[in-house]
C-alpha positions as CSV (number, residue, x, y, z in Angstrom):
1,M,-14.7,-8.4,7.3
2,M,-12.0,-7.1,4.7
3,K,-11.8,-8.8,1.3
4,N,-8.9,-10.5,-0.4
5,L,-7.6,-11.1,-3.6
6,F,-4.7,-11.8,-5.6
7,V,-5.8,-11.2,-9.7
8,E,-3.5,-13.8,-11.5
9,K,-3.7,-11.5,-14.9
10,K,-0.9,-9.1,-15.4
11,L,-2.0,-6.0,-14.6
12,D,0.1,-2.1,-15.4
13,Y,-0.3,0.9,-12.7
14,D,0.1,4.3,-14.7
15,G,-2.4,6.4,-11.1
16,S,-5.7,5.8,-12.2
17,Q,-6.2,2.2,-10.9
18,L,-6.5,4.8,-6.9
19,A,-10.3,5.2,-8.1
20,P,-13.6,4.9,-6.0
21,L,-14.8,1.0,-7.1
22,F,-12.1,0.0,-8.3
23,G,-11.9,-3.7,-6.5
24,Y,-15.9,-3.8,-7.1
25,V,-15.8,-2.2,-10.7
26,Q,-12.8,-3.9,-12.1
27,H,-12.8,-7.1,-9.9
28,K,-16.7,-7.7,-8.8
29,L,-15.5,-7.2,-5.0
30,P,-17.4,-4.8,-3.3
31,G,-16.9,-3.4,0.3
32,D,-13.6,-2.8,2.5
33,S,-10.9,-4.4,0.0
34,I,-7.1,-5.2,-0.6
35,I,-6.3,-6.5,-4.1
36,A,-2.6,-7.4,-4.8
37,F,-1.8,-8.4,-8.9
38,I,1.9,-7.7,-10.7
39,G,2.4,-5.7,-13.4
40,A,5.0,-2.5,-14.8
41,C,3.9,1.0,-13.3
42,D,4.4,4.1,-14.6
43,V,2.4,7.0,-12.8
44,T,1.5,9.8,-15.3
45,L,1.1,13.5,-13.5
46,E,-2.0,13.6,-14.8
47,H,-2.6,10.3,-12.7
48,M,-0.5,12.0,-9.7
49,V,-1.7,12.0,-6.3
50,D,1.6,13.1,-3.9
51,A,1.7,17.1,-4.6
52,E,5.0,17.1,-3.3
53,D,6.1,14.7,-6.2
54,F,3.7,16.4,-8.7
55,V,5.3,19.9,-8.5
56,V,8.8,18.7,-8.6
57,G,7.9,15.8,-11.7
58,A,8.9,13.6,-10.0
59,K,9.0,9.4,-11.8
60,I,7.6,6.8,-10.3
61,K,8.5,3.9,-12.5
62,S,9.5,0.5,-12.5
63,D,9.4,-2.2,-15.0
64,H,8.3,-5.3,-12.6
65,M,6.1,-4.5,-9.4
66,L,4.0,-5.9,-7.0
67,H,1.0,-3.9,-6.3
68,F,-1.4,-3.7,-3.9
69,I,-4.4,-2.1,-4.1
70,I,-6.8,-1.3,-0.3
71,E,-10.1,0.1,-0.3
72,I,-11.9,1.1,3.3
73,F,-15.3,3.2,3.2
74,G,-16.3,5.5,5.7
75,Q,-13.1,6.5,6.4
76,T,-10.9,9.9,6.7
77,L,-7.8,10.4,5.4
78,F,-5.9,10.5,8.5
79,T,-7.2,7.0,8.7
80,A,-6.4,5.7,5.3
81,V,-2.6,7.3,6.5
82,S,-1.8,5.7,9.2
83,L,-3.4,1.9,7.4
84,Q,-1.1,2.9,5.2
85,R,1.7,3.3,7.5
86,L,0.2,-0.2,9.1
87,L,0.4,-1.9,5.6
88,V,4.1,-1.4,5.3
89,A,5.6,-1.6,9.3
90,T,3.6,-5.3,8.4
91,A,5.3,-5.8,4.9
92,Q,8.6,-4.7,6.5
93,A,8.2,-7.5,9.0
94,L,7.1,-9.9,7.1
95,L,10.4,-9.5,4.6
96,D,12.5,-9.4,7.6
97,K,15.5,-7.9,5.8
98,K,17.7,-4.9,7.2
99,L,15.3,-2.6,5.9
100,R,14.3,0.8,7.3
101,R,10.9,2.1,6.9
102,E,10.5,6.3,6.0
103,G,7.0,7.0,6.4
104,D,5.5,4.8,4.0
105,D,8.7,4.1,1.9
106,L,10.9,1.0,2.8
107,Y,14.9,1.5,2.1
108,L,17.9,-0.9,2.2
109,D,20.6,1.1,3.3
110,A,23.6,-0.5,1.3
111,P,27.1,0.8,1.1
112,D,27.0,3.0,-2.2
113,G,23.3,4.5,-0.9
114,A,19.8,4.0,0.3
115,K,18.2,1.8,-2.4
116,K,14.6,2.7,-2.2
117,L,12.5,-0.8,-2.2
118,S,8.8,0.8,-2.3
119,V,6.4,3.4,-3.0
120,S,3.0,4.5,-1.7
121,I,0.5,6.5,-1.4
122,A,-2.8,7.5,0.8
123,S,-5.5,9.8,-0.3
124,N,-9.6,9.8,0.0
125,S,-12.2,9.9,-2.9
126,S,-15.8,11.2,-2.5
127,V,-17.1,7.3,-1.2
128,S,-13.9,5.6,0.8
129,A,-10.2,6.0,1.4
130,M,-7.5,4.4,-0.7
131,I,-4.0,3.0,-0.6
132,H,-1.5,2.1,-3.4
133,L,1.8,0.0,-2.6
134,G,4.0,-0.8,-4.9
135,I,6.8,-3.0,-4.0
136,N,10.0,-3.8,-6.6
137,I,10.1,-7.5,-7.7
138,E,13.3,-6.7,-9.9
139,N,15.5,-3.5,-9.9
140,L,14.4,-2.8,-13.8
141,G,13.4,0.5,-15.1
142,T,14.0,2.4,-12.6
143,P,14.3,6.5,-12.0
144,V,16.4,6.0,-8.4
145,P,18.3,3.4,-7.2
146,T,16.5,0.3,-6.0
147,C,16.6,-2.8,-4.1
148,A,13.4,-5.9,-4.8
149,L,12.2,-9.1,-4.0
150,K,14.3,-10.3,-6.0
151,D,17.5,-9.3,-4.5
152,F,15.9,-11.0,-0.9
153,N,14.7,-14.2,-3.1
154,I,11.6,-13.6,-2.3
155,E,8.6,-15.0,-4.3
156,P,5.6,-12.3,-4.8
157,K,2.9,-13.9,-5.7
158,T,3.7,-15.9,-2.0
159,F,4.2,-12.8,0.1
160,A,1.8,-10.9,-1.6
161,L,-0.8,-13.5,-0.2
162,E,1.1,-13.4,3.5
163,L,1.0,-9.6,3.1
164,M,-2.8,-9.4,2.7
165,K,-3.6,-11.6,5.3
166,K,-1.9,-10.6,7.7
167,F,-3.2,-6.4,7.0
168,S,-6.5,-8.1,6.8
169,E,-6.2,-9.5,10.1
170,E,-4.8,-6.2,11.5
171,Y,-7.7,-4.6,10.2
172,Q,-10.5,-6.7,11.5
173,S,-8.5,-6.5,15.1
174,I,-8.2,-3.1,15.0
175,L,-12.4,-2.9,14.1
176,E,-13.1,-5.3,17.1
177,A,-11.1,-3.2,19.1
178,T,-13.5,-0.3,18.4
179,Q,-16.6,-2.1,18.8
180,K,-15.8,-3.3,23.0
181,V,-15.4,0.0,24.4
182,K,-17.5,1.8,26.3
183,P,-17.4,5.4,25.9
184,L,-15.8,8.1,28.1
185,H,-17.2,10.6,29.8
186,Y,-16.3,13.9,31.8
187,H,-17.4,13.5,35.6
188,P,-16.2,17.5,37.0
189,K,-15.2,17.3,40.4
190,N,-16.8,19.7,43.3
């Protein structure tokens, strides 16, 4: 069972929050979890996980963002990236806008060019798989053209609670699906 928590207190994200046992140490939430909070985003090079962004010295910033941190124990990086894509696709479906998903990012195609709604990363720690998803609440302090929840008149906390619920249900359904199948056996024909 995945635990959900929306943190009412404003928390800024600089990348250091993507650390093993974040839910347990910071919020007394042990085990598989998804935690949402609102705050600025300014990922320092020290905490930049995406080597592609690190190499080019990318700026990952926003003055007002909705953040999600997921931690799942006993999973591989492949699983983390797959669940990251599922999280982003679920967010896209809930927003029900003309958003385009490209990998783990959401964009709004506009006449003056694509506007980025989200940032995301998945990685593994020594004990768990971790995912961060940040969604712009407003278009302030971003280094690239963006769109935001405010543009769609979407209230961040309501959206966060719905996304956490939907993702947790999907995660539970996946777990149950892995526990109801018989293993395959090789039966060569003579």
